[in-house]
C-alpha positions in Angstrom: -72.1 -71.7 50.0 -75.1 -69.7 48.0 -75.8 -73.1 46.1 -76.2 -75.0 48.6 -79.8 -77.2 49.1 -82.2 -75.8 51.7 -84.5 -77.3 53.6 -88.2 -76.4 53.9 -89.4 -73.6 55.3 -90.4 -73.8 58.9 -93.8 -74.8 59.2 -95.3 -74.9 62.6 -98.7 -76.6 64.1 -101.0 -79.5 62.5 -99.7 -78.3 59.3 -96.3 -79.4 60.1 -97.4 -83.0 60.9 -99.8 -83.6 57.7 -99.2 -86.2 55.2 -99.3 -85.3 51.5 -100.0 -87.6 48.5 -97.5 -88.3 45.8 -98.1 -90.2 42.6 -95.4 -93.3 41.5 -95.7 -94.4 38.1 -92.3 -95.9 37.8 -89.8 -97.7 39.9 -91.2 -96.2 43.4 -94.0 -98.4 42.9 -91.6 -101.1 44.6 -89.4 -101.5 47.9 -86.2 -101.7 45.5 -87.0 -98.5 44.3 -88.4 -96.8 47.2 -84.9 -98.3 49.2 -82.5 -98.1 46.0 -79.0 -97.7 47.2 -77.9 -94.1 47.7 -81.0 -92.8 46.2 -83.7 -93.8 48.9 -86.9 -92.1 48.6 -88.5 -90.7 51.9 -90.6 -92.9 54.1 -94.3 -92.7 53.4 -97.1 -93.4 56.3 -99.2 -94.9 53.8 -99.4 -96.6 50.2 -102.1 -97.6 47.9 -102.9 -98.6 44.5 -104.5 -96.1 42.4 -105.8 -95.6 38.6 -104.6 -92.3 36.3 -106.9 -91.4 33.7 -106.6 -88.5 31.4 -108.6 -85.2 32.5 -109.9 -84.9 28.6 -111.1 -88.4 28.2 -108.2 -89.5 25.6 -106.7 -92.7 27.1 -103.3 -92.2 28.9 -100.2 -94.1 28.1 -97.5 -94.7 30.2 -94.3 -95.4 27.8 -90.4 -95.3 28.2 -89.1 -91.5 27.4 -87.6 -89.6 30.3 -84.1 -89.5 30.1 -82.2 -90.0 33.4 -78.6 -88.3 32.9 -77.7 -89.6 36.4 -78.2 -93.1 35.7 -77.8 -92.9 32.1 -81.1 -94.8 31.4 -84.7 -94.4 30.0 -87.6 -94.2 32.7 -91.4 -94.2 32.5 -93.3 -90.9 31.6 -96.9 -90.2 30.9 -98.6 -89.4 27.6 -100.0 -86.1 29.5 -99.6 -83.8 32.3 -103.7 -83.7 32.7 -104.3 -86.2 34.8 -107.2 -87.5 37.7 -106.1 -90.2 40.3 -108.3 -92.4 41.8 -107.3 -94.3 44.6 -107.9 -98.0 45.2 -108.9 -99.3 48.7 -107.2 -102.7 49.2 -109.3 -105.6 47.5 -111.3 -103.5 45.5 -111.0 -103.7 41.8 -109.3 -100.8 40.2 -111.2 -99.1 37.2 -109.9 -98.0 33.7 -106.7 -96.3 33.7 -102.9 -96.7 34.4 -102.1 -98.3 37.3 -99.8 -97.0 40.0 -98.9 -96.5 44.1 -100.0 -93.6 45.7 -97.7 -92.9 48.9 -98.8 -90.5 51.7 -95.4 -88.7 52.5 -94.4 -86.0 55.3 -95.4 -82.2 54.3 -91.8 -81.6 55.3 -89.9 -84.2 53.0 -92.3 -82.9 50.2 -91.1 -79.2 50.4 -87.3 -80.3 51.7 -84.6 -79.6 48.5 -81.7 -81.2 50.2 -81.1 -85.5 50.3 -84.4 -87.2 51.3 -86.7 -85.3 49.8 -89.1 -86.0 46.9 -87.7 -83.1 45.0 -84.4 -84.3 45.1 -85.2 -87.9 44.8 -87.6 -87.7 41.9 -84.9 -85.4 40.1 -87.0 -81.8 40.0 -85.1 -78.7 38.9 -84.4 -77.2 42.3 -84.5 -73.4 40.6 -88.4 -74.1 40.0 -89.3 -75.9 43.5 -87.1 -73.2 45.2 -89.4 -70.8 43.5 -92.3 -71.9 44.6 -91.5 -73.1 48.1 -90.5 -69.4 49.0 -93.8 -68.1 47.7 -95.8 -70.7 50.0 -97.1 -67.3 52.3 -98.4 -65.6 49.4 -100.8 -68.5 48.3 -104.2 -70.0 49.6 -103.5 -72.3 52.5 -104.1 -76.0 51.9 -102.3 -79.0 50.8 -98.8 -79.2 48.7 -100.5 -80.1 45.6 -103.8 -77.3 46.1 -100.6 -74.6 46.7 -98.7 -76.0 43.5 -102.1 -75.8 41.5 -102.5 -72.2 43.1 -99.1 -71.4 42.3 -99.6 -72.6 38.2 -102.5 -70.5 37.7 -101.1 -67.3 39.8 -99.4 -64.5 38.2 -96.3 -65.2 40.9 -93.2 -65.4 39.3 -94.3 -64.7 35.5 -90.7 -63.2 34.8 -88.9 -65.9 35.9 -87.9 -68.2 32.7 -88.3 -71.5 34.3 -91.3 -71.1 35.7 -93.1 -69.9 32.6 -91.4 -72.7 31.1 -92.9 -75.1 33.5 -96.4 -73.4 33.2 -96.3 -73.8 29.3 -95.0 -77.2 29.8 -98.1 -78.2 31.7 -100.7 -76.6 29.8 -98.9 -77.4 26.4 -99.0 -73.6 25.6 -95.8 -73.4 23.7 -93.6 -75.8 21.8 -91.2 -77.8 23.8 -87.8 -76.3 23.5 -84.8 -78.7 22.8 -82.9 -79.5 25.7 -79.9 -77.3 24.8 -82.7 -74.3 25.5 -84.6 -75.5 28.1 -84.0 -74.9 31.4 -86.3 -77.6 32.7 -84.0 -80.4 31.5 -85.1 -83.8 30.2 -85.9 -84.9 33.6 -89.3 -84.4 35.6 -90.9 -82.0 36.7 -93.5 -81.7 39.7 -97.4 -81.1 38.1 -100.4 -80.8 40.2 -103.4 -83.6 40.1 -106.7 -84.0 41.2 -107.4 -86.7 43.6 -110.9 -88.1 43.4 -112.0 -90.8 46.5 -115.1 -91.2 48.4 -114.2 -88.8 51.1 -114.4 -86.0 48.2 -111.7 -84.2 45.6 -108.5 -83.6 47.2 -104.8 -82.7 45.1 -101.6 -84.6 44.7 -98.5 -84.2 42.8 -96.8 -86.4 40.5 -93.6 -86.4 37.8 -93.9 -85.7 34.8 -91.0 -85.2 32.1 -92.0 -82.7 28.7 -89.7 -84.6 27.0 -90.7 -85.4 23.1 -89.2 -88.9 23.5 -92.0 -91.4 23.2 -91.1 -95.2 22.5 -93.0 -98.1 21.5 -90.9 -100.3 23.6 -88.1 -100.2 25.7 -86.3 -102.6 22.7 -86.9 -99.3 20.4 -85.7 -97.0 23.2 -82.2 -98.9 23.7 -81.9 -98.5 19.8 -82.6 -95.6 19.6 -80.0 -92.5 18.2 -80.7 -90.8 21.7 -79.2 -93.9 23.6 -76.3 -94.1 21.8 -75.4 -90.5 21.7 -76.2 -90.4 25.6 -74.5 -93.8 26.1 -77.2 -95.7 28.1 -75.9 -98.3 30.4 -77.7 -101.5 30.2 -77.5 -102.7 33.6 -78.9 -99.7 34.9 -81.7 -99.8 32.5 -82.2 -103.2 33.4 -82.3 -102.6 37.0 -84.8 -99.5 36.5 -86.6 -102.1 34.7 -87.3 -104.7 37.2 -88.0 -101.8 40.2 -90.8 -101.1 37.5 -92.0 -104.9 37.0 -91.7 -105.6 40.8 -94.5 -103.4 41.3 -96.8 -106.4 40.0 -95.9 -108.2 43.5 -97.9 -105.5 44.7 -100.9 -105.7 42.8 -99.9 -103.5 39.7 -100.8 -104.4 36.8 -99.5 -103.1 33.6 -102.7 -102.9 30.8 -103.1 -101.8 26.7 -102.0 -97.8 27.9 -98.8 -99.7 29.0 -95.7 -100.0 27.1 -93.4 -100.6 30.3 -93.3 -104.7 30.0 -91.0 -105.9 27.1 -90.6 -109.6 26.7 -87.4 -109.0 24.4 -85.1 -106.8 27.0 -86.5 -110.1 29.4 -84.5 -112.2 27.4 -81.3 -110.0 27.6 -78.2 -110.9 29.5 -78.8 -107.7 32.0 -82.2 -108.6 33.1 -81.8 -112.3 33.0 -78.5 -111.8 35.4 -80.2 -109.8 38.3 -83.8 -111.0 38.1 -83.8 -114.3 40.9 -82.0 -111.9 43.2 -84.3 -108.4 42.9 -87.6 -110.7 43.1 -86.1 -112.5 46.0 -85.4 -109.4 47.9 -88.7 -108.3 47.1 -90.6 -111.1 48.4 -88.4 -110.5 51.6 -89.6 -107.4 51.9 -93.1 -108.0 51.3 -93.2 -111.0 54.2 -91.4 -108.1 56.4 -94.0 -106.8 58.9 -92.8 -103.3 58.9 -93.5 -103.5 55.4 -95.5 -105.5 53.3 -97.8 -105.1 49.8 -97.6 -101.6 48.7 -100.7 -101.5 47.8 -102.0 -101.9 51.4 -99.0 -100.1 53.2 -99.4 -98.3 56.4 
């Protein structure tokens, strides 16, 4: 089967057992999002709250703008692919920026492209991720985030259209292509980011979309021509909204740079019929000794 998804290249020794930081700024900030039926995220060894700020100092924003063709709903996106990630230890007060959850996942789960890996779970373009993993042996050794950044600035695969479009999207050096012409699609792409912590700088990966949609509220997104043309599923949208909102039970707050919360939508029938069940299930998971709060997990 030439198009079958591939597992990660065999990585031997201590590197194979290492853990890699991955940012969750949407549904994966809650157990409901992580353990979603039929679409679970790979297990993590440790999770902490973190803040995201833009490298250039311009206030970062989080909004609805990424379209999920699989679930027919809008998902969160960030206003820039150039961010700095700062982990927040339990009981510490976070600094300025967009709050999120940072998960440390197994290196193999980050590199693989089959079911259960980050690539498939976050909907990254398989062809793009395969191009990157095929070049691991030609990149400087380091974490996957560091190697992805090295791949981004390298001359490797300059003749591969999807790779060049990915580089252009991150750098903002070319106009974004319409969906009919883009090889990246309307979903997420993997982006390397700098992690700043007391133990020193490192690198991680987060999902970002080059989509041109940036709605000021979920109400605006639902009423948009794009929602009508793509036959938005309101119940699916309500589930995603809840998966994001449950992050508040894990210490995440939504500040001025967020348009994730929408009080109008919370009074809609799809939301009201689901909220009690989802909140009860999340609280049970938090009370479970094997899980607990994600801002202090592991």
